[in-house]
C-alpha atoms as one frame of an Amber mdcrd trajectory, in Angstrom:
protein
 -90.422  82.228 -77.588 -88.350  84.065 -75.006 -86.110  80.987 -74.699 -84.711
  81.533 -78.196 -82.699  84.465 -76.865 -79.704  82.398 -75.649 -79.006  81.265
 -79.191 -78.479  84.808 -80.380 -75.091  86.478 -80.219 -74.160  87.891 -76.817
 -73.642  91.433 -78.072 -77.180  91.468 -79.450 -78.542  90.217 -76.148 -76.889
  93.098 -74.356 -79.007  95.445 -76.461 -82.125  93.484 -75.492 -81.535  93.376
 -71.759 -84.058  96.097 -71.094 -86.736  93.992 -72.804 -86.249  90.812 -70.793
 -88.026  91.731 -67.547 -91.007  93.419 -69.240 -91.467  90.371 -71.464 -91.282
  87.982 -68.508 -93.350  89.959 -66.025 -95.705  91.797 -68.362 -98.992  90.668
 -69.837 -99.110  88.098 -72.646 -98.514  89.488 -76.109 -99.687  88.350 -79.493
 -96.961  87.235 -81.871 -97.348  90.452 -83.836 -96.930  92.605 -80.722 -93.969
  90.532 -79.554 -92.130  90.686 -82.885 -92.797  94.417 -83.190 -91.371  95.015
 -79.706 -88.219  93.036 -80.480 -87.825  94.521 -83.953 -87.860  98.068 -82.595
 -84.803  97.172 -80.542 -83.001  94.812 -82.917 -84.302  93.733 -86.360 -81.741
  90.878 -86.563 -83.054  89.372 -83.355 -86.641  89.566 -84.595 -85.622  87.690
 -87.736 -83.890  84.993 -85.656 -87.025  84.556 -83.532 -89.205  84.239 -86.652
 -86.840  81.631 -88.085 -86.808  79.546 -84.898 -90.594  79.643 -84.617 -90.983
  78.739 -88.279 -88.763  75.687 -87.849 -90.852  74.422 -84.939 -94.361  75.421
 -86.040 -94.020  74.197 -89.642 -92.000  71.151 -88.649 -92.839  68.240 -86.411
 -93.057  67.562 -82.697 -89.456  66.361 -82.678 -88.333  69.868 -83.708 -89.777
  71.309 -80.508 -88.284  68.461 -78.460 -84.904  69.173 -80.046 -85.254  72.812
 -79.068 -85.783  71.904 -75.405 -82.926  69.414 -75.484 -80.498  72.161 -76.522
 -81.532  74.566 -73.765 -79.007  73.117 -71.328 -76.043  74.204 -73.481 -75.937
  77.884 -72.423 -75.743  76.901 -68.747 -72.186  75.649 -69.212 -70.688  78.949
 -70.390 -70.203  81.486 -67.622 -70.059  84.434 -70.045 -73.320  83.444 -71.723
 -76.456  85.525 -71.232 -78.208  82.222 -70.482 -75.977  81.367 -67.522 -77.995
  79.735 -64.742 -77.716  82.736 -62.374 -78.767  85.311 -64.995 -82.315  86.530
 -65.521 -82.673  84.555 -68.763 -81.025  81.546 -67.175 -83.468  81.501 -64.257
 -86.380  81.704 -66.671 -84.987  78.879 -68.824 -84.410  76.714 -65.777 -87.970
  77.268 -64.591 -89.278  76.430 -68.063 -87.181  73.261 -68.340 -88.383  71.995
 -64.977 -91.983  72.621 -65.963 -91.500  70.983 -69.377 -89.970  67.859 -67.895
 -93.055  67.375 -65.690 -95.423  67.275 -68.671 -96.959  64.001 -69.874 -96.850
  63.081 -73.558-100.403  64.304 -74.162 -99.562  67.628 -72.543 -96.413  67.948
 -74.670 -98.531  67.336 -77.744-101.059  69.962 -76.611 -98.213  72.408 -76.013
 -96.969  71.795 -79.554-100.435  72.313 -81.064-100.823  75.508 -79.033 -97.463
  76.731 -80.321 -98.580  76.013 -83.880-101.821  77.910 -83.354 -99.930  80.831
 -81.737 -97.688  81.027 -84.798-100.232  80.465 -87.563-102.919  82.718 -86.031
-100.594  85.648 -86.654-100.651  85.011 -90.405-104.186  83.663 -90.707-106.857
  85.914 -92.231-110.168  86.110 -90.320-113.319  85.274 -92.277-116.552  87.317
 -92.058-115.137  89.354 -89.207-116.158  86.705 -86.624-114.072  84.355 -84.560
-115.522  81.495 -82.604-114.208  79.525 -79.678-112.118  77.253 -81.945-109.746
  80.221 -82.277-109.080  80.059 -78.551-106.909  76.987 -78.593-103.987  78.990
 -77.296-105.620  79.994 -74.034-103.712  80.295 -70.797-104.383  76.767 -69.567
-103.092  75.221 -72.780 -99.873  77.195 -72.599 -99.418  76.711 -68.854 -96.246
  74.664 -68.430 -96.706  74.370 -64.682 -99.875  72.280 -64.979 -99.307  68.569
 -64.335-102.880  67.345 -64.943-103.981  65.834 -68.222-107.250  67.586 -68.841
-107.827  66.385 -72.408-110.709  64.168 -71.447-112.277  66.842 -69.263-112.306
  69.452 -72.025-115.282  70.021 -74.274-114.452  69.495 -77.902-114.057  73.049
 -79.139-115.122  72.171 -82.660-118.564  71.187 -81.365-119.216  74.716 -80.107
-120.605  77.349 -82.459-120.592  80.522 -80.369-119.461  83.893 -81.652-118.167
  86.652 -79.388-117.837  90.363 -79.875-114.357  91.875 -79.935-114.197  92.907
 -76.278-115.488  89.567 -74.997-113.158  87.666 -77.292-110.177  89.693 -76.101
-111.185  89.104 -72.500-111.516  85.329 -72.975-108.292  85.100 -74.955-106.321
  87.018 -72.376-108.000  85.639 -69.296-107.102  86.642 -65.762-103.569  87.918
 -65.288-101.288  86.431 -62.706-100.598  88.496 -59.596 -97.119  89.415 -60.816
 -98.359  90.353 -64.281-101.070  92.568 -62.836 -98.693  94.243 -60.382 -96.132
  94.854 -63.120 -98.775  96.342 -65.429-100.148  98.638 -62.725 -96.685  99.747
 -61.564 -95.578 100.494 -65.106 -98.676 102.505 -66.002 -98.616 104.436 -62.719
 -94.935 105.291 -63.249 -95.628 106.465 -66.801 -98.596 108.575 -65.706 -96.328
 110.344 -63.222 -93.199 110.704 -65.336 -94.139 110.409 -69.016 -97.880 110.454
 -69.549 -97.402 110.482 -73.299 -96.026 106.918 -73.210 -98.817 105.538 -71.027
-101.884 103.944 -72.546-104.553 106.311 -73.791-107.298 106.950 -71.201-109.891
 104.816 -73.009-107.487 101.908 -73.567-106.250 101.976 -69.979-109.840 102.135
 -68.714-110.674  99.020 -70.722-107.665  97.149 -69.332-108.579  98.095 -65.768
-112.202  97.090 -66.258-111.082  93.660 -67.496-108.748  93.318 -64.541-111.422
  94.292 -62.022-113.876  91.787 -63.520-111.631  88.977 -62.331-110.603  90.635
 -59.067-112.964  93.425 -57.903-111.036  93.791 -54.623-107.726  94.673 -56.308
-107.022  97.952 -54.468-104.139  99.085 -56.690-106.290  98.742 -59.815-108.878
 101.070 -58.273-106.172 103.637 -57.501-104.823 103.533 -61.062-108.414 103.923
 -62.219-108.575 107.054 -60.060-105.405 108.461 -61.657-106.688 107.656 -65.130
-110.022 109.364 -64.432-108.172 112.480 -63.282-106.543 112.689 -66.711-109.914
 113.267 -68.360-111.352 115.326 -65.464-114.059 112.736 -64.699-115.163 113.827
 -61.234-117.677 110.998 -60.709-115.428 108.087 -61.686-112.359 109.521 -59.971
-114.237 109.946 -56.675-115.809 106.510 -57.040-112.435 104.828 -57.697-110.676
 106.673 -54.877-113.288 105.600 -52.315-113.180 102.027 -53.596-109.388 102.024
 -53.324-109.412 102.870 -49.621-112.318 100.497 -48.949-110.359  97.637 -50.513
-107.156  98.736 -48.823-108.789  98.476 -45.410-110.383  95.108 -46.187-107.189
  93.625 -47.621-105.130  94.478 -44.529-102.383  96.234 -46.546-102.870  99.590
 -44.945 -99.929  99.900 -42.630 -97.848  98.261 -39.987-100.785  96.281 -38.624
-104.273  95.144 -39.470-105.717  96.613 -36.310-107.039 100.005 -35.319-103.801
 101.834 -36.208-103.792 100.615 -39.811-107.513 101.224 -40.150-107.203 104.807
 -38.872-104.234 105.512 -41.108-106.204 104.518 -44.176-109.160 106.639 -43.104
-107.177 109.842 -42.593-105.230 109.494 -45.846-108.465 108.665 -47.651-109.957
 111.918 -46.380-106.777 113.805 -47.335-106.821 112.405 -50.878-110.503 113.236
 -51.173-109.730 116.826 -50.137-107.009 117.108 -52.789-109.423 115.700 -55.379
-112.034 118.351 -54.598-109.332 121.053 -54.674-108.410 120.035 -58.209-112.004
 120.397 -59.358-112.568 123.690 -57.502-115.019 122.291 -54.939-113.592 124.338
 -52.104-116.357 123.756 -49.562-116.253 119.979 -49.987-112.452 120.077 -49.905
-112.536 122.023 -46.649-114.898 119.488 -45.039-112.736 116.540 -46.116-109.608
 118.325 -44.914-111.107 119.031 -41.497-112.047 115.347 -41.209-108.481 114.288
 -42.078-107.072 116.729 -39.498-109.426 115.427 -36.797-108.477 111.775 -37.393
-104.745 112.628 -37.622-104.892 114.527 -34.328-106.610 111.595 -32.617-103.867
 109.275 -33.885-101.042 111.769 -33.209 -99.852 111.417 -36.834 -97.577 114.445
 -37.332 -96.683 113.581 -40.926-100.328 113.436 -41.987-100.982 116.690 -40.117
 -98.200 118.385 -42.057 -99.680 117.221 -45.345-103.048 118.529 -44.165-101.516
 121.889 -43.276 -99.905 122.101 -46.729-103.254 121.481 -48.387-104.916 123.927
 -46.015-102.794 126.901 -47.082-103.099 125.755 -50.718-106.875 125.760 -50.359
-106.801 129.262 -48.869-104.713 130.475 -51.810-107.194 128.957 -54.264-109.991
 130.827 -52.502-108.056 134.089 -52.902-107.386 134.531 -49.177-104.110 135.533
 -47.560-102.424 132.338 -46.381 -99.004 133.732 -45.479 -99.297 132.910 -41.771
-100.465 129.349 -42.449 -97.656 128.827 -44.956 -94.993 130.090 -42.539 -96.317
 127.756 -39.807 -96.241 124.864 -42.265 -92.599 125.556 -43.185 -91.547 125.727
 -39.529 -93.320 122.503 -38.593 -92.048 120.649 -41.670 -88.488 121.655 -40.812
 -89.062 120.537 -37.208 -90.232 117.069 -38.291 -87.473 116.770 -40.952 -89.795
 116.816 -43.963 -87.673 118.685 -46.554 -90.132 118.178 -49.408 -93.006 119.879
 -47.583 -90.721 122.579 -46.188 -89.437 123.422 -49.659 -92.945 123.467 -51.119
 -93.945 125.904 -48.387 -91.018 128.224 -49.139 -91.835 128.163 -52.847 -95.423
 129.047 -51.999 -94.198 131.954 -49.861 -92.035 133.151 -52.758 -95.047 133.055
 -55.068 -97.115 135.030 -52.584 -94.249 137.472 -52.076 -94.027 138.085 -55.822
 -97.720 138.963 -56.018 -97.459 141.161 -52.924 -94.649 143.305 -54.311 -91.559
 141.873 -52.624 -88.254 142.871 -54.187 -86.552 140.464 -56.561 -83.376 139.980
 -54.501 -85.346 138.781 -51.463 -87.272 136.249 -53.503 -84.164 134.996 -55.277
 -82.323 134.602 -51.961 -85.192 132.463 -50.655 -85.167 130.318 -53.792 -81.395
 129.958 -53.544 -81.762 128.558 -50.012 -84.389 126.067 -51.179 -82.177 125.016
 -54.103 -79.458 124.053 -51.623 -82.024 121.905 -49.845 -83.147 120.348 -53.153
 -79.649 119.362 -54.234 -78.812 118.074 -50.767 -81.794 115.687 -50.789 -81.832
 115.099 -54.583 -85.348 116.497 -54.939 -85.310 116.664 -58.724 -88.978 117.589
 -59.092 -88.600 120.596 -56.797 -85.446 121.740 -58.607 -87.459 121.867 -61.822
 -90.301 123.729 -60.094 -87.822 126.224 -58.632 -86.326 127.005 -62.055 -89.769
 127.327 -63.640 -90.852 129.613 -60.813 -87.734 131.758 -61.243 -88.492 132.030
 -64.969 -92.035 133.181 -64.228 -90.871 135.728 -61.649 -88.335 137.292 -64.017
 -90.990 137.532 -66.733 -93.409 139.136 -64.312 -90.762 141.714 -63.409 -90.181
 142.394 -67.113 -86.647 140.939 -67.303 -87.009 138.861 -70.470 -83.285 138.109
 -70.779 -83.107 136.611 -67.288 -86.323 134.675 -67.896 -84.877 133.259 -71.101
 -81.704 132.214 -69.295 -83.599 130.396 -66.524 -85.856 128.617 -69.022 -82.847
 127.410 -70.999 -81.179 126.270 -67.778 -84.204 124.126 -66.932 -84.518 122.640
 -70.411 -80.829 121.687 -70.486 -80.774 120.229 -66.976 -80.270 116.484 -66.566
 -82.880 114.952 -64.293 -81.875 113.267 -61.047 -84.750 110.795 -61.382 -83.842
 107.219 -62.382 -84.862 106.579 -65.981 -87.111 103.512 -66.214 -89.252 102.140
 -69.016 -87.474 104.460 -71.460 -89.334 107.538 -70.241 -88.536 111.117 -71.185
 -87.760 113.515 -68.384 -88.963 116.779 -69.949 -92.640 116.013 -69.415 -93.451
 117.623 -66.090 -95.494 120.763 -65.513 -92.299 122.749 -64.907 -91.008 121.917
 -68.396 -94.376 122.817 -69.913 -94.318 126.191 -68.139 -90.744 126.900 -69.287
 -91.534 125.998 -72.903 -94.646 128.198 -72.866 -92.534 131.103 -71.597 -90.040
 130.459 -74.401 -92.822 130.456 -76.979 -94.228 133.752 -75.687 -90.780 135.369
 -75.528 -90.086 134.383 -79.144 -93.530 135.618 -80.203 -92.820 138.990 -78.592
 -89.769 139.304 -80.836 -91.701 138.310 -83.960 -89.940 134.940 -84.334 -93.067
 133.004 -85.257 -91.132 130.212 -86.979 -89.412 129.331 -83.707 -92.756 129.670
 -81.913 -94.287 127.051 -84.232 -91.470 124.614 -83.508 -91.780 125.079 -79.740
 -95.548 124.640 -79.823 -95.224 121.564 -82.026 -92.855 120.030 -79.482 -95.319
 120.879 -76.706 -98.157 119.223 -78.619 -96.086 116.066 -79.106 -94.852 115.977
 -75.526 -98.170 116.944 -73.937-101.025 115.611 -76.131-104.480 117.177 -75.658
-105.663 114.448 -73.274-102.790 114.986 -70.814-103.174 117.061 -67.675-100.700
 119.820 -68.618-102.016 120.349 -72.160-104.062 123.366 -71.035-100.834 125.324
 -70.548 -99.756 125.199 -74.185-103.341 125.494 -75.421-103.752 128.830 -73.636
-100.275 129.940 -74.700-101.008 129.093 -78.345-104.340 130.929 -78.307-102.824
 134.040 -76.695-100.006 134.147 -79.257-102.463 133.784 -82.143-104.704 136.478
 -80.671-101.869 138.984 -80.223-100.589 138.285 -83.720-103.981 138.882 -85.311
-104.503 142.055 -83.278-101.063 143.373 -84.250-101.887 142.721 -87.901-105.255
 144.472 -87.517-107.281 141.310 -88.213-109.974 141.606 -85.555-112.265 139.215
 -87.444-109.695 136.442 -86.910-108.984 137.362 -83.292-112.644 137.473 -82.225
-113.330 133.679 -82.509-110.318 132.977 -80.287-111.891 134.837 -77.349-114.332
 132.006 -76.602-111.561 129.404 -76.530-109.391 131.591 -74.291-112.322 132.142
 -71.907-112.813 128.394 -71.584-109.232 128.031 -70.336-108.894 131.284 -68.371
-111.919 133.455 -67.688-109.978 136.622 -66.794-107.790 136.457 -69.909-110.868
 135.815 -72.022-112.729 138.846 -70.671-109.706 141.111 -71.128-109.286 140.043
 -74.734-112.990 140.385 -75.416-112.711 144.004 -74.276-109.722 144.484 -76.602
-111.711 143.195 -79.579-114.714 145.355 -78.739-112.442 148.407 -78.416-110.919
 147.668 -81.827-114.433 147.361 -83.289-115.324 150.821 -81.836-117.864 149.329
 -79.412-116.506 151.384 -76.558-119.537 151.230 -74.242-119.555 147.410 -74.162
-115.783 147.293 -73.736-115.926 149.755 -70.860-118.564 147.690 -69.022-116.496
 144.522 -69.326-113.335 146.262 -68.146-115.074 147.677 -65.074-116.403 144.244
 -64.040-113.031 142.678 -64.699-111.207 145.282 -62.603-113.487 144.659 -59.604
-112.950 140.915 -59.881-109.157 141.228 -60.256-108.892 143.552 -57.262-110.823
 141.016 -55.213-108.510 138.188 -56.392-105.436 140.438 -55.883-104.290 139.968
 -59.461-102.228 143.139 -59.739-100.893 142.551 -63.260-104.367 142.216 -64.736
-105.600 145.247 -62.751-102.872 147.414 -64.323-103.591 146.088 -67.822-107.296
 146.823 -67.343-106.480 150.380 -66.210-104.370 150.964 -69.318-107.137 149.634
 -71.575-109.671 151.875 -69.803-107.399 154.885 -70.323-107.267 154.100 -74.055
-111.073 154.137 -74.108-110.986 157.630 -72.570-108.626 158.726 -75.354-111.186
 157.774 -77.991-113.600 160.321 -76.534-110.760 162.885 -76.126-110.898 162.465
 -72.354-107.152 162.803 -71.858-107.491 164.657 -68.568-109.834 161.884 -67.329
-107.283 159.223 -68.232-104.435 160.940 -66.369-105.429 159.968 -62.753-106.088
 156.398 -63.881-102.615 156.145 -65.441-100.932 157.613 -62.364-102.687 155.022
 -60.208-101.540 152.239 -62.561 -97.960 153.548 -62.455 -97.987 153.596 -58.642
 -99.203 149.978 -58.563 -96.595 148.835 -61.091 -93.744 150.483 -59.186 -95.019
 149.209 -55.858 -94.933 145.628 -57.173 -91.693 146.150 -59.157 -93.383 145.301
 -62.478 -90.926 147.006 -64.786 -92.530 146.076 -68.106 -95.959 147.289 -67.022
 -94.425 150.402 -65.482 -92.690 151.197 -68.793 -95.916 150.643 -70.729 -97.754
 152.918 -68.299 -95.127 155.619 -68.818 -95.723 155.352 -72.589 -99.418 155.986
 -71.969 -98.609 158.911 -69.672 -96.253 160.451 -72.228 -98.855 160.140 -74.969
-101.498 161.711 -72.712 -99.197 164.650 -71.937 -98.446 165.038 -75.636-102.168
 165.256 -76.353-102.568 167.775 -73.509-100.036 170.052 -75.226 -96.893 169.537
 -73.127 -94.572 167.586 -75.489 -91.418 168.656 -73.616 -92.610 166.983 -70.442
 -93.835 163.967 -72.420 -90.402 163.584 -74.032 -88.723 163.974 -70.636 -90.614
 161.113 -68.967 -90.429 159.011 -72.125 -86.649 158.762 -71.766 -87.261 156.944
 -68.477 -89.087 154.124 -70.252 -87.125 153.895 -73.525 -84.100 152.076 -72.094
 -85.921 149.161 -70.341 -88.260 148.778 -73.321 -85.401 148.531 -75.823 -83.552
 146.141 -73.506 -86.356 143.760 -72.490 -89.547 144.833 -74.244 -91.513 143.215
 -77.033 -90.985 144.394 -80.595 -94.444 145.992 -80.630 -93.581 148.031 -77.539
 -90.245 149.047 -79.043 -91.949 150.276 -82.205 -94.635 152.157 -80.275 -92.042
 153.787 -78.001 -89.906 154.964 -80.928 -92.952 156.192 -82.849 -94.073 158.174
 -79.813 -90.555 159.541 -79.309 -90.460 160.782 -82.926 -93.920 162.252 -82.494
 -92.788 164.151 -79.378 -89.580 165.334 -81.066 -91.541 166.720 -84.002 -93.978
 168.502 -81.649 -91.138 170.012 -79.624 -89.398 171.156 -82.815 -92.543 172.964
 -83.936 -92.935 174.694 -80.565 -89.289 175.823 -80.417 -89.013 176.784 -84.085
 -89.094 180.484 -83.191 -85.977 180.151 -81.043 -83.987 177.264 -82.551 -83.653
 175.921 -86.110 -85.955 172.904 -86.511 -83.741 171.002 -88.969 -81.345 169.649
 -86.342 -84.183 168.406 -84.124 -86.178 166.912 -87.004 -83.132 165.091 -88.367
 -83.100 162.966 -85.213 -86.723 161.993 -85.810 -85.873 160.577 -89.250 -83.718
 157.800 -87.787 -86.231 157.155 -85.005 -89.079 156.663 -87.473 -86.969 154.398
 -89.688 -86.185 152.175 -86.718 -89.858 152.088 -85.686 -90.819 151.109 -89.246
 -88.339 148.190 -89.111 -89.940 146.863 -85.934 -93.491 147.148 -87.290 -92.449
 145.474 -90.558 -91.152 142.478 -88.634 -94.613 142.020 -87.096 -96.436 142.783
 -90.378 -98.278 145.528 -88.485 -99.575 147.463 -91.480-101.778 149.882 -89.554
 -98.787 151.118 -87.555 -96.647 151.247 -90.701 -99.301 153.458 -92.261 -98.949
 155.851 -89.290 -95.146 155.829 -89.640 -95.284 156.661 -93.361 -97.750 159.484
 -92.681 -95.393 161.059 -90.131 -92.404 160.476 -92.427 -94.140 162.332 -95.246
 -94.817 165.285 -92.940 -91.267 165.201 -91.627 -89.613 165.125 -95.067 -91.897
 167.925 -96.223 -90.774 170.086 -93.289 -87.147 169.319 -94.159 -87.720 170.158
 -97.831 -86.862 166.637 -99.049 -89.512 166.353-101.767 -88.515 162.982-103.227
 -88.477 161.292 -99.820 -91.763 162.984 -98.978 -93.385 161.679-102.168 -92.046
 158.169-101.519 -93.477 158.087 -97.989 -96.788 159.502 -99.245 -96.956 156.795
-101.905 -96.291 154.041 -99.328 -98.972 155.525 -97.109-101.481 155.544 -99.950
-100.710 151.935-100.934-101.178 150.703 -97.377-104.338 152.778 -96.979-105.828
 151.187-100.104-104.775 147.700 -99.009-106.253 147.996 -95.524-109.556 149.380
 -96.868-110.353 150.966 -93.529-110.350 154.650 -92.602-107.097 155.651 -90.984
-107.633 157.045 -87.478-105.896 160.321 -86.725-102.272 159.623 -85.947-102.400
 162.076 -83.097-105.194 160.116 -81.388-103.448 156.756 -80.975-100.373 155.503
 -79.148
């Protein structure tokens, strides 16, 4: 079938060049699969192939002989795609030589096999069963390189009456692949798993293909390794470990383990087997087993004086310490120095990025971290390390978000998404399918959600779901992001009954986030004692894991619980401690939120002037980089403080001028809350507006605000908490 290509126009063939090698080196396809593959690239070519096959299959033997007699024509034209030195030309030449060696009986068998190959595509199966007569087009019949006439040695297929199930039938029809076909299949699937997992076979389908392949050749080491990668996709610890051990066993037995088949090659396989086993246990959180495997790899590498393997071991060692929650700064610095000494830029850059991540959690200033990342970026571009460039941009995005600089985070995320990859594009893969792209897109979704742009959030999440289907390894990122966005939206809208079921799903993906949100739901349901217990346990755990951001958020939530029991003086030391932590780690967004809590506490303690004074410190960064909810809360609190100050100073200064400022502030806060459909907060705004207009003597505006308050109060069907008791 492939030999019909030279009879198609040259410009069409140019569009099909990318299909030629996969069709030649890949596994055998059914006619339906083949025509579909060609039609996706060029419908005209698919029609030409159908026409040529129809002429031969519905004609006579002489039609096929005529086809082979015309194959020599393209060799004469140098500009033809079938020229003898081209890929198609070499294939045609090989096929012609094989065809000329066939006897008449073999030519006849080839013709009958071609007819069966063509007609089986259009034939309708009866009773859902296919017997061995349907296997006339097996590999031996279509093998042009065979020179033996095996007609007499074959059992008459029509005498057999054996039915096979679908899997057995497929196995018999396909038969064992050639070495080149198997290698091409494995290389293609491994490449797709690394670069574009969405285009690779589904885990179940790939597992079936590998099982069929290993039935014919159980010692095929590469098939065991691909089986290991496929098992990792579905988090199958047993099969992944089993396949990894089998891979290295076969690698040692096959003698493909290194520069020799002696002790050096054997030892090299053993130490890298132990290293891979350690990384496998790290992925599944088996830290003790990972540590044992890593120590074994280090011991063997030291005996063999393998510095490269030792560097990889050191990289995994500091990674393992980080996963345990220990301080691995010294180990990481040693790893960077040694990697630079042995000219291993990839490992050196990974070490620097790890140091930057640790520095961010330890409170290093932004300019120091960005300078370090800038130096690594120079190294990345110098050595064309595309994967590390993407990781660097994603890491920069995360750092800016952690520091509360949403504009800078947005810029870095857009820079990553618009960057052209340095990786060669093979097999038509997409390049925006790595973990770095998933992280950047999740940040974009959260940033848009913070601004109330839920339409854009839906589009981003839909793209993530298409690019990273649920069975892929990075799908957990967008799953958690989606759940968090839904949870925050329901909580903002006051729909605790919709937010509560999401807590279980969030906990399955991230235990700390799940506990924190469970406490939020319990607090909203007025179950303060349960919420307080969860927050205390969570704070102890986060302090142990050195998760400063979560510690501060827990402190703020605990302070809000104290407010509910009017314990404002009790909440004050907790808020001051949270503010000190936020400033120590340069977490501007959390520091601004803490200042809001402090200002509200001071307002409740009867010092609105001081509350308004410190509130001005937080207003600017919140309006510049904060979420819409935070902007609305800050403006509502500012208006609240202004009204309280005006009441206190009414004996000395006219209140009208001060209260007039609060009118605009409340209107702006109402606009923000309306964008989020936050009706409970809007109810608070309308209540304060009614009081404000009444103080100013604006009766009509007062009545309008009172009416809006009443409508929202009836719609919500829940008692409105005192405005003065909530931030």
